[in-house]
N, C-alpha and C positions, 0 to 999 in steps of 0.2 A: 611469717609468710601468709599467714590465713586472713589478716587483717587488710595487707596488701593487696593479696588476691580478689578478697570480696569489694574492695574499693575500686578495683579495676573492672571486674564484672559490673558493678553498678554504674561506672562511667560508659562502659560498653552499649549496656541496655538502654541508659539515658540518651546517649547520643542516637541510637537508633530511633529512639521515641519522639526524639527532636525531629529527624528527619519526616517520620511519619505524620508528626502534627504539622509541618510546613506544608506537606502536600495535600492532607486532608480536606481543609478550606477551599482549595484552588481547584480541585477535580472538576465540579461543575461548570466552572466558567471557561476553564481550558478546553473542556470537551465540546462546550458551546460555539468555539471557534471554530471547530470542525463540524458545526451542524448537527450536533449528537441531540437527538430527544430526551426526554425525561426516563424513558425505559432504560435507553443505551447507559446512560448516567449511574442509575440504579445498580446497573450491571457491572459498571466499573468499579463499582464499590465491593460486589459480592464477588467477583473473579479472585481478588485478592485475599477474600476470606476462605473461599472454597478452595483455594491452592493452598491456603496455611492448614486448614483442616485436613487435608490429606497428606501433605509433606512434613508437617511438625512431627508427627509419632514416627516419621521414616529417619529423620535427622535424629531423633532422640535415640533410637535404636543404635543408629549408627556410632553416634557417640561414646555408647557402651563398647563399641568393638575397636574403633579405630581411635578414640580419643576425644576429649572435648574440643582441644584447639584447632585441630583440623577442621571440624565441622563448623565452629565458631568463625574460622578464616573465610571459608568458603562462603557461609552465609554472608558474612559481613561484606565481602568484597561482591559477590551477586547484588546487593543494594546499592553498591556503587555503580554496577553497571546500568541496574535499574533506573536509578534516578537520572543518569546521564540519557539515557534514552527518553525518559519523561521530559527533560530539558530540549531535547531535539527532535521531539515527536513532531512530524511534520502532518500526522494523518491521525485518524481515530484510532485506524488499527495498530499502530505504534504505539499509542497512549494505552491501548488497553494490552498490549505485548509488554509495556513496562511495568503495567500493574501486575500481569500474571508472572512476570520473573520475580518481582517484589515478594510474590506471597509463596511461590515455590521457594524462595530463598529465606524467608521469615523464620528460620529454624533455630536464630540464636536466641531468643527468648526461652524456648522450653529446654535448649541446651545450658543456658545461665543457668535456670533452675536446676538442673541437674549438676551442675557445677557446684553451687551453693550446697546442695546436699552432700557434696563429697568433701566439703571442708568444714562443715558445720557437725557439730553433735545433735543429738535430737533435741536436747533442750534449749539450742542457740538456733535450731534451724526457722523457727518462725521468725526470728528477729532478722535472721538472712534473707530470708522470703519477703520481709517487710521492706528490705531495702529496694527489691524490684519493684515492689508495688509503690514506694517512693517515686521510682525512676519513671514510673506511668503517669503518676501524677504531673510530675515537674513538665516531660515530655509533652502532655496534652496542653499545659498550660503556657510555655515558651514557644512551643512549636506555630502554634496559630498567629502569636504575637509577632514572631520573626518574619512568617509569610507575610504579614499584614505590612510589615516595614521594608520589606524587600521589593514589593509591587507597588509601593505608594509613590504618588509624584514627587513627594517631597525627598525621597531617597534618590531617585533619578537626578534632581535638581541639583542635591548635594554632590552626587557624582560628577556632575559637571564642573561645579565650581571648584571642586578639588582637581580638575585639570584632566580628568578622564573622560573626555568627550566621546570617544569610540564606544567605550563602554556605556555609557549615557545614551547615547542614540542606540545601540543592541538592545538595552531594557525596553526603551522607547517602540522598538520594532516588536520585540514579544516580551511581554513582562514575565512570562511563565518560565522563560529559561533560566534565570539566575536564580530564583529558588530550587530548582532541578538540580543545577551545578552546586549551590551551596550544599542542599542536601547530601549530595555525592560526596563533597569534601569534607563532611562531617563522617560519613560512612567510613571513608578513607582513613580518616583519622581513628577511629575505632580499630579499624583493620591494623593499624601501626600499635595499637595499644595492646592487643591480642598477640602481635608478633613479639613484643619487646617486654610486656610486664605481665604476661598471663602463664603462668607453668601449667604443665600436664598433670592432672591428678588421676589419670586412668592408667594402670600398667597395663598395657596391652600383649606383653610378653608371657603373660599368665592369665588364666582364667580368673576373673574375680567375681566373688560371690554379689550377687546384686540382692537389695532387700526385698521383700514380699511385697511392699506397697510399690515399690518402683515397677516390680512386674506388672502388677495389676493395672497400673496406668497405662503403660505402654501397650498392654494386650488387648485394652477394654475400649478399641476403635468404635467408633460411631456406625462403622460399615460391616461390623462382625456380629455373629449370632450372639454372641456372650455380652456384648452390651445391652441390647434389649431384653437378655434374661437376667441381667442385673438389675432393671427395672421392675421385673413383674416377679422376682423371686420373693415371695412373702416371708418366708423364714430369713431372711438378712434383717427386717425391720421388727422393731415393736410394734408400729401401727402402720401397716402397709398404705393404707390411703392417705395420711397424712404424709407421709414420704414421698409418695407420686405428687401429691399438691406442690410440694418444695421443688421436686425436680421439673414438673412443669411450669413453676415460676421462673424459673431458671432461664428456660426456653422464652418465655413469653417476655422477660424484663430485658435480655439481651436484643431480643427481636425488634422490641418497642425501642430501644435506644438507638439500635443502629438504622432503624427505618428512616430517623430525621438526618442522618449523614447525605442521603441523598435528596430527600423532599424539601428540608429546611432551607439550604441554600438557593434552591429554585424558587420556592415561597417567596423568600426575602426578598429576590431579584424582583419577581414578577409583581407582587402586590406593594411593595415597600419601595422598590427601586434601589436596593442597595447593592453597592459593588463588591467585588471580591474582598477589598481591604476591611470593609465595614463588617462583611460576615465573618471574617475571620476575627474582627473584636468579639464578636457573640460566642465563637468556640472558646476565646481565650477567659470571658465571662464566665462560662460554664465551668472551666479548667479552675477558675479561682474558687468558685463554690464548692466543687467537689475537695479541695486541697484544704479548705477552712474544716468542712465538716467532716471528713476522714483524717484530716490530719490531727485533729484534736477534740473537736466536739463531741463528736459521735463517743469517744470513751467515757466523758461524763455522762451523756445521756444513757448509756450503758449501766452505768454504776445507778442510776436513778430509777430507770424502766426496765422492764422486761424487754427482753431483744424480739419477741414475738410482737408487741405493740410498737416497736419502734418500725419492725419490718411492715407491718400494717399502714401506720402512718406515712412511709415512705411511697407505699404502692398507692394510696389516696392520693398524695400530691402529684405523683407521677402521672397518674390517669387525668387528674384535674388540668395540669400544665399542659400535658400533650394535648389534651381535647380542646382547651381554650387558645391554642397557638392559630387554630384557622380563622378565630376572630379577632388576632392583632391587626388592628388597622392602621396603627401608629407605632413607631420603634420604642416607645416607652411602654405600651401595652405589651408588645414583642420581648421586650426584657423582664418584666413581672411574669409574663406565662412561662417564659423561657426559664427563668430563675426557679418557679415552682416544681417546674420538671426536672430540673437540676439538683435542688432539695431532695426530692422525692428518691431519684436514682442514688444519690450519694448516701442517704440512708438505707435503702432497701439492700442494695447489692451487698454491703459487707456483712450484713448482720444475716443474710442469706445463707453466706457461705459458713457462716459459723454456726448457724442452724442444723444446716447439713452435717456438719461433722459432728455435731451432737447427738443427732439422731440417729446415725448410721451405727451399725453393729462394731462395736471398738475393733474386731478383727478384720473389717471389711472397710475401713475409713480411706486407705488410699486408693482402692477400687472405686469406692463412690465419688470421691472427689475427682479420678480421672473421669468417671462417667458424667459428672456436673461439667466439667470443663468442656467434654465433647458437645454436649448439649447447648451449650453458651456459644461454641463455636458455629453450631449448626444455625443459631439464631442471627448471626452475624453474617451469614451467608443469604437467608431467604430476606431479612430486614430491609437491606437497600434496594434489592429489586423490586420488592413489595411496594415501598415508597415511592420510587421512580414510575412505577406501572400505575398506580393511583393517580399519581399528580398529574398524569397523561390524560387522565379522564377529568379531573375536576382537582383544583387546587387547596381546596379545604378537605379533601378525601382522605388523604394520608394521614393526618392528624386524628380527625374525627372516627375514621376506620379502626384504626389500630388503638385508638384509647378505648373503644366499644370492647375489641377485642381482648387487650391486656387488663380489663377491669375483672378478669377472671382471677388475677393475682389477690385483688381484695378478698374475693371467697377465699382463698387460700389463707390471707392473713387472718381473716376471721376464725377461720378453722382451726389456725394455730394458736390464736390467743385462748379460744374455748378449751383446747388439749392442754394447755399449761395450766388453766384453773382446775380442771381435772385432776392433772397429775400433783398439784400443789394440795388440793383437797384429799387425794388418796396419802399422800405422804404425811399429813397431818391426822389422818385416821389412823396411820399405823404409829404414828408416835403415841397417841393418846391411848391406843391398844396395848 
């Protein structure tokens, strides 16, 4: 049952992320049909993350009380409604509403993680969580590719040749309807998977003991005093200043990466006259790099080099790539600079989570990881709105200004490398003594 349940959870998350990946590169172009400016487009991305930030802990808490299946069913069916609204959006207001509904209903990821924790032992848990991480990677690679195909002229032509002239005419009238409906279809398939293939793991008839770490994660919301106390409590950390630098990096890297969601498509369209299909290919390109590095290369690098050095290298590559994007006057240069940034993100994010777990107090790991997730979510709320607002001022500003700000993560990397050397020297001294 455990293996079957894990496979089902993997498919549910994968299908959900495919839908998100389909919508991601299309939002700016769809919004521009309703005369949306850069600021409004940035807020379109931010409203989704903001709703998720608030409602994911709520859904997670409810899943402990009424069960995982009901919450996943509500969440996934909510996605169906959100994507249908996206396809039928006749105004910017409805488009905003569709993203708000999608964010509110985006509780299936956190509930899926809780489900994995239910059906795996502590020794197997990292492997189970890794399956969810793999679903993220695949969804962000395949989703944009599907979006590109569904809105392409070639696809419309093939539909017409197949005899579906009415459908081809519909696609020609509003090419963003079909991706929305297709994403809704995928979510409905996910809904059926949960109904027929996912058994319940929570016994709602009796009180079930909850692990300490789970409690810490659920209660450590970014909107509570406890969240900020976690960051400032010096007694939890061996070196408070190093840990604060790590948590600051969590926000900065999430903020920097998400800022391109809104700014990059607008930049590519204005400066390089790229279409939605071509932007979708660039997101696919980013995803391929992430899968290659996070899927295998980083394990080999971690065996050969200290994680602190990998983190620092990733930060340097990300800052350089992001800053140089403003100078991309050709598509070739765009791919080179985008590749640098994607390599940096693919290196620094995984090892950053590892470093946080290693440097937290062993009795506070769950609490600290919950804090880290909240900070990352807050970065995804602020980043897109920031990128859109700066683009409205000047097309190069989102990349240059964001690169300057997140350069603080390079300082964090340098401090971590220095701290690692000190730790090695201290251990060597203890051994020799």
